[in-house]
N, C-alpha and C positions, 0 to 999 in steps of 0.2 A: 561493296564489301566494307569500305571505310565508313559508310553511313551506319551500317549495322554495328560496327565496332564503337563508333561515337555514341550511339544510342545505348549500347551495353555499358559503356563507361559512365554515362549520365545516370543510368539506372542503379549502378553499383554505388555511385556517390550519394544518390538520394537515399538508398537503402542504409548506407552507413550513417547518414545524418539522422534518419529516423531511429536507428538503433541507439545512437548516442542520446537522443532526446528521451527515448523510453527508459534507458538505464538511469538517467538523471531523475526522471519522474519517480521511478520505483525506489531508488535508494535515498533520495534527498527530499522527499516530500512527506507531509503529515498523513496523507491518505494511502500510503504504501501498504499498511496492513489490510486494507480493504481491497486492494488490487491484487496482491500476491496470494494465490490460492494455496501455496505450500504451507503458509502459516496455519491455515485452517486444517490442512491435512495432518500436520504435526501436533495439533492441539495446543499450540502456544498461547492462543488467545483465551483459553479456558482458565478460570481462576480457581476452580474446584478440583479436588482430587477424584479420580475415578475409582470405582470399586474393582478390585482385582479378585479373581477366583483362582485359588491355588489348587492344583490337582496333583495327586500322588499316584504313581504307578505301582500298584501292589500286586505283583505277580508272584 
């Protein structure tokens, strides 16, 4: 049982280290806009305005 606990602790520590590295890469690097897909979904990278269609409910 102790070997499994030791292995789980090691895996948790490795997971935390990789999480910290990934957070650093995403927030503090110049290629973050290319890695993070949320920016593309929100349309932040587009420099042009999109055409909007206004609809009126005429009942």
